[in-house]
C-alpha positions as CSV (number, residue, x, y, z in Angstrom):
1,X,-50.2,89.1,11.3
2,X,-51.0,87.7,14.2
3,X,-53.3,84.4,12.3
4,X,-50.0,84.2,10.0
5,X,-47.6,83.7,13.1
6,X,-50.2,81.6,14.4
7,X,-50.5,79.8,11.4
8,X,-46.4,79.6,11.0
9,X,-46.5,78.0,14.9
10,X,-48.4,75.4,13.7
11,X,-46.8,74.3,10.9
12,X,-43.4,74.6,13.2
13,X,-45.3,72.7,15.4
14,X,-46.1,69.7,13.5
15,X,-43.1,69.6,11.6
16,X,-41.1,69.4,14.1
17,X,-44.0,66.4,15.8
18,X,-43.5,64.8,12.9
19,X,-39.9,64.5,13.3
20,X,-40.5,63.1,16.9
21,X,-42.5,60.6,15.4
22,X,-39.6,59.5,13.2
23,X,-37.3,59.5,15.8
24,X,-39.4,57.7,17.7
25,X,-39.9,54.9,14.7
26,X,-36.6,54.6,14.6
27,X,-35.5,54.3,17.4
28,X,-37.8,51.4,18.2
29,X,-36.4,49.4,15.1
30,X,-33.6,50.2,16.8
31,X,-34.9,48.6,20.0
32,X,-36.3,45.5,18.3
33,X,-33.0,44.9,16.1
34,X,-30.8,45.0,19.2
35,X,-33.2,42.7,20.8
36,X,-32.4,40.4,17.6
37,X,-29.1,40.6,18.1
38,X,-29.2,39.8,21.2
39,X,-30.4,36.5,20.9
40,X,-27.8,35.6,18.1
41,X,-25.6,36.0,19.8
42,X,-26.6,33.9,22.4
43,X,-26.6,31.0,19.9
44,X,-23.6,31.9,19.1
45,X,-21.9,30.5,22.2
46,X,-24.4,27.8,22.9
47,X,-22.3,24.5,23.2
48,X,-23.6,22.2,21.9
49,X,-25.0,23.7,19.0
50,X,-28.4,21.7,17.9
51,X,-30.3,21.2,14.9
52,X,-33.0,22.2,17.7
53,X,-31.4,26.2,17.9
54,X,-30.8,25.8,14.1
55,X,-34.7,25.1,13.4
56,X,-36.1,27.6,16.6
57,X,-33.2,30.6,14.6
58,X,-35.6,29.7,11.0
59,X,-39.2,28.9,12.6
60,X,-38.8,32.5,14.7
61,X,-35.7,34.7,14.9
62,X,-35.5,34.9,11.0
63,X,-38.6,35.8,10.4
64,X,-38.5,38.9,12.9
65,X,-35.3,40.0,11.5
66,X,-36.8,40.0,7.8
67,X,-40.2,41.9,8.8
68,X,-37.5,44.3,10.2
69,X,-35.4,44.6,7.5
70,X,-37.9,46.0,5.8
71,X,-39.1,48.4,8.5
72,X,-35.6,49.9,9.2
73,X,-34.9,50.6,5.3
74,X,-38.4,52.0,4.8
75,X,-37.6,54.2,8.5
76,X,-33.8,55.2,6.4
77,X,-35.5,55.9,3.0
78,X,-37.6,58.4,4.6
79,X,-36.0,61.3,3.0
80,X,-38.2,63.7,5.5
81,X,-36.8,62.2,8.6
82,X,-33.7,61.5,8.2
83,X,-32.3,59.3,10.8
84,X,-29.9,61.1,13.1
85,X,-26.2,60.7,13.1
86,X,-26.5,59.3,16.2
87,X,-29.1,56.6,15.3
88,X,-27.1,55.3,12.5
89,X,-24.2,54.9,14.7
90,X,-26.2,52.5,16.8
91,X,-27.5,51.3,14.3
92,X,-23.8,50.5,13.0
93,X,-23.1,49.2,15.8
94,X,-25.5,46.8,16.8
95,X,-24.8,45.6,12.3
96,X,-21.1,44.7,13.2
97,X,-22.6,43.1,16.7
98,X,-25.2,41.1,14.2
99,X,-22.1,40.3,11.3
100,X,-20.0,38.8,14.2
101,X,-23.1,36.3,16.4
102,X,-23.5,35.2,11.9
103,X,-19.8,34.9,11.6
104,X,-19.0,32.5,15.0
105,X,-22.4,30.9,14.4
106,X,-21.7,29.6,11.3
107,X,-18.2,28.6,13.0
108,X,-20.7,26.2,15.2
109,X,-22.4,25.0,11.4
110,X,-19.5,23.0,10.4
111,X,-20.1,21.3,14.7
112,X,-23.7,20.6,14.9
113,X,-24.4,17.7,17.2
114,X,-27.3,15.7,16.0
115,X,-27.6,14.1,19.7
116,X,-29.5,16.7,21.0
């Protein structure tokens, strides 16, 4: 009986440990996503908005968000360790900010200052 309890305790501990790692992975993803969105939000307020800004976005930030998107999709699809409701709420909040930043930047694209 003690052996069975020890094995069950070990299995429960392992599964809790896996869930903790998955939660940490998703929290790490959210932190990186938030950092990138803050950069986009900063570009959305640039005046004047220059061609150099577009080059920075395309050459640097776009690559990071593309890689991060693939990682986020994989983490969200993990049926064994799905994100918590709080994590998904944070994800939605960051995504809404990202969409607003993209909208703001699209407005600036019509007024690109080629001279700076």
